[in-house]
VEXMI-150312 format. One record per residue: residue number from 0; x, y, z of N, C-alpha, C in turn; residue in one letter. Coordinates in steps of 0.2 Angstrom, whole numbers, always signed. Layout:
N
+-----+-------+--------+-------+--------+---------+-------+-------+--------+-------+--------+
! num ! neast ! nnorth !   nup ! caeast ! canorth !  caup ! ceast ! cnorth !   cup ! residu !
+-----+-------+--------+-------+--------+---------+-------+-------+--------+-------+--------+
! NUM !     X !      Y !     Z !      X !       Y !     Z !     X !      Y !     Z !      A !
...
+-----+-------+--------+-------+--------+---------+-------+-------+--------+-------+--------+
END
This chain:
66
+-----+-------+--------+-------+--------+---------+-------+-------+--------+-------+--------+
! num ! neast ! nnorth !   nup ! caeast ! canorth !  caup ! ceast ! cnorth !   cup ! residu !
+-----+-------+--------+-------+--------+---------+-------+-------+--------+-------+--------+
!   0 !   +12 !    +28 !   -30 !    +18 !     +24 !   -31 !   +24 !    +29 !   -31 !      M !
!   1 !   +30 !    +27 !   -29 !    +36 !     +31 !   -29 !   +41 !    +26 !   -32 !      D !
!   2 !   +45 !    +29 !   -36 !    +51 !     +26 !   -40 !   +58 !    +29 !   -37 !      W !
!   3 !   +63 !    +24 !   -38 !    +70 !     +27 !   -37 !   +73 !    +29 !   -43 !      D !
!   4 !   +79 !    +31 !   -43 !    +82 !     +34 !   -49 !   +83 !    +29 !   -55 !      E !
!   5 !   +82 !    +23 !   -53 !    +83 !     +18 !   -59 !   +76 !    +16 !   -61 !      K !
!   6 !   +71 !    +19 !   -59 !    +64 !     +17 !   -61 !   +61 !    +11 !   -58 !      G !
!   7 !   +64 !     +9 !   -52 !    +61 !      +3 !   -49 !   +56 !     +6 !   -44 !      S !
!   8 !   +50 !     +3 !   -43 !    +45 !      +5 !   -38 !   +48 !     +3 !   -31 !      V !
!   9 !   +47 !     +9 !   -27 !    +50 !      +8 !   -20 !   +44 !     +9 !   -15 !      V !
!  10 !   +39 !    +12 !   -17 !    +33 !     +13 !   -12 !   +26 !    +12 !   -16 !      A !
!  11 !   +21 !    +10 !   -12 !    +15 !      +9 !   -15 !    +9 !    +12 !   -11 !      V !
!  12 !    +3 !    +13 !   -14 !     -2 !     +15 !   -10 !    -8 !    +11 !   -12 !      S !
!  13 !   -13 !    +11 !    -8 !    -20 !      +8 !    -9 !   -25 !    +13 !   -10 !      I !
!  14 !   -29 !    +12 !   -15 !    -35 !     +16 !   -17 !   -41 !    +12 !   -15 !      S !
!  15 !   -45 !    +15 !   -12 !    -51 !     +11 !   -10 !   -57 !    +12 !   -15 !      T !
!  16 !   -62 !     +9 !   -15 !    -68 !      +9 !   -19 !   -71 !    +16 !   -20 !      H !
!  17 !   -70 !    +20 !   -14 !    -73 !     +27 !   -14 !   -67 !    +32 !   -15 !      N !
!  18 !   -61 !    +30 !   -18 !    -56 !     +34 !   -20 !   -52 !    +37 !   -14 !      E !
!  19 !   -52 !    +34 !    -8 !    -48 !     +36 !    -3 !   -41 !    +33 !    -4 !      D !
!  20 !   -35 !    +36 !    -3 !    -29 !     +34 !    -4 !   -25 !    +33 !    +3 !      V !
!  21 !   -22 !    +27 !    +4 !    -18 !     +25 !   +10 !   -11 !    +24 !    +7 !      Y !
!  22 !    -6 !    +27 !   +10 !     +1 !     +26 !    +8 !    +2 !    +19 !   +12 !      L !
!  23 !    +6 !    +15 !   +10 !     +8 !      +9 !   +13 !   +15 !    +10 !   +17 !      I !
!  24 !   +15 !     +9 !   +23 !    +21 !      +9 !   +27 !   +26 !     +5 !   +24 !      A !
!  25 !   +32 !     +7 !   +24 !    +38 !      +3 !   +20 !   +41 !     -2 !   +25 !      H !
!  26 !   +37 !     -6 !   +28 !    +40 !     -11 !   +33 !   +39 !    -18 !   +29 !      D !
!  27 !   +40 !    -23 !   +33 !    +40 !     -30 !   +30 !   +34 !    -32 !   +26 !      Y !
!  28 !   +28 !    -31 !   +28 !    +22 !     -32 !   +24 !   +21 !    -27 !   +19 !      K !
!  29 !   +23 !    -21 !   +20 !    +23 !     -16 !   +15 !   +27 !    -18 !    +9 !      G !
!  30 !   +33 !    -20 !   +10 !    +38 !     -22 !    +5 !   +35 !    -28 !    +1 !      K !
!  31 !   +31 !    -33 !    +4 !    +28 !     -38 !    +1 !   +23 !    -36 !    -4 !      E !
!  32 !   +20 !    -31 !    -3 !    +14 !     -28 !    -7 !   +17 !    -25 !   -14 !      L !
!  33 !   +24 !    -24 !   -14 !    +27 !     -22 !   -20 !   +26 !    -27 !   -26 !      L !
!  34 !   +25 !    -33 !   -24 !    +24 !     -39 !   -29 !   +17 !    -39 !   -32 !      H !
!  35 !   +12 !    -35 !   -29 !     +5 !     -35 !   -31 !    +3 !    -29 !   -34 !      F !
!  36 !    +7 !    -25 !   -37 !     +5 !     -19 !   -40 !    -1 !    -20 !   -45 !      I !
!  37 !    -6 !    -16 !   -45 !    -12 !     -16 !   -49 !   -16 !    -22 !   -48 !      Q !
!  38 !   -15 !    -26 !   -42 !    -19 !     -32 !   -41 !   -24 !    -30 !   -35 !      E !
!  39 !   -30 !    -33 !   -35 !    -35 !     -32 !   -30 !   -32 !    -36 !   -23 !      D !
!  40 !   -32 !    -32 !   -18 !    -30 !     -35 !   -12 !   -34 !    -32 !    -6 !      V !
!  41 !   -35 !    -36 !    -1 !    -39 !     -34 !    +5 !   -34 !    -33 !   +11 !      E !
!  42 !   -33 !    -27 !   +14 !    -28 !     -27 !   +19 !   -31 !    -25 !   +25 !      V !
!  43 !   -28 !    -26 !   +31 !    -30 !     -24 !   +37 !   -24 !    -22 !   +41 !      S !
!  44 !   -24 !    -17 !   +45 !    -19 !     -14 !   +49 !   -20 !     -8 !   +53 !      G !
!  45 !   -15 !     -4 !   +55 !    -16 !      +2 !   +59 !   -15 !     +8 !   +54 !      V !
!  46 !   -20 !    +12 !   +54 !    -20 !     +18 !   +50 !   -18 !    +24 !   +55 !      V !
!  47 !   -14 !    +28 !   +52 !    -12 !     +35 !   +56 !   -12 !    +40 !   +51 !      R !
!  48 !   -13 !    +46 !   +53 !    -13 !     +52 !   +48 !    -7 !    +57 !   +50 !      E !
!  49 !    -3 !    +58 !   +45 !     +3 !     +63 !   +46 !    +2 !    +68 !   +40 !      I !
!  50 !    +2 !    +74 !   +42 !     +1 !     +80 !   +37 !    -4 !    +78 !   +32 !      E !
!  51 !   -10 !    +77 !   +34 !    -16 !     +75 !   +30 !   -15 !    +69 !   +25 !      D !
!  52 !   -10 !    +65 !   +26 !     -9 !     +59 !   +22 !   -11 !    +53 !   +27 !      K !
!  53 !   -15 !    +48 !   +24 !    -17 !     +42 !   +28 !   -11 !    +37 !   +26 !      K !
!  54 !    -8 !    +34 !   +31 !     -3 !     +29 !   +31 !    -6 !    +23 !   +34 !      I !
!  55 !    -5 !    +17 !   +31 !     -7 !     +11 !   +34 !    -1 !     +6 !   +35 !      I !
!  56 !    +0 !     +4 !   +41 !     +5 !      -1 !   +43 !    +1 !     -8 !   +42 !      T !
!  57 !    +2 !    -12 !   +37 !     -2 !     -18 !   +35 !    +0 !    -23 !   +40 !      V !
!  58 !    -4 !    -26 !   +43 !     -3 !     -32 !   +47 !    -5 !    -38 !   +44 !      Q !
!  59 !   -10 !    -38 !   +39 !    -12 !     -44 !   +36 !   -15 !    -42 !   +29 !      K !
!  60 !   -14 !    -46 !   +24 !    -17 !     -44 !   +17 !   -19 !    -51 !   +14 !      Y !
!  61 !   -24 !    -50 !    +9 !    -26 !     -56 !    +6 !   -26 !    -54 !    -2 !      I !
!  62 !   -24 !    -58 !    -6 !    -24 !     -57 !   -13 !   -31 !    -59 !   -16 !      L !
!  63 !   -35 !    -54 !   -18 !    -42 !     -56 !   -20 !   -41 !    -59 !   -27 !      K !
!  64 !   -45 !    -64 !   -28 !    -46 !     -68 !   -35 !   -51 !    -64 !   -39 !      E !
!  65 !   -50 !    -63 !   -45 !    -54 !     -60 !   -50 !   -59 !    -64 !   -53 !      M !
+-----+-------+--------+-------+--------+---------+-------+-------+--------+-------+--------+
END
């Protein structure tokens, strides 16, 4: 996660069951995921790697029920 100077969350990441971390691209779907912090979600999208960081542009997500 990343915060602005006011303490508001401005970026999130997804951690997988095997502890891989994917930064969420800050586009339309990525901004929607700000509402689901610490929730279980299933995402699909396009992954790219920049400077050894995995970034996913989310095309679809599903909020998983516990």
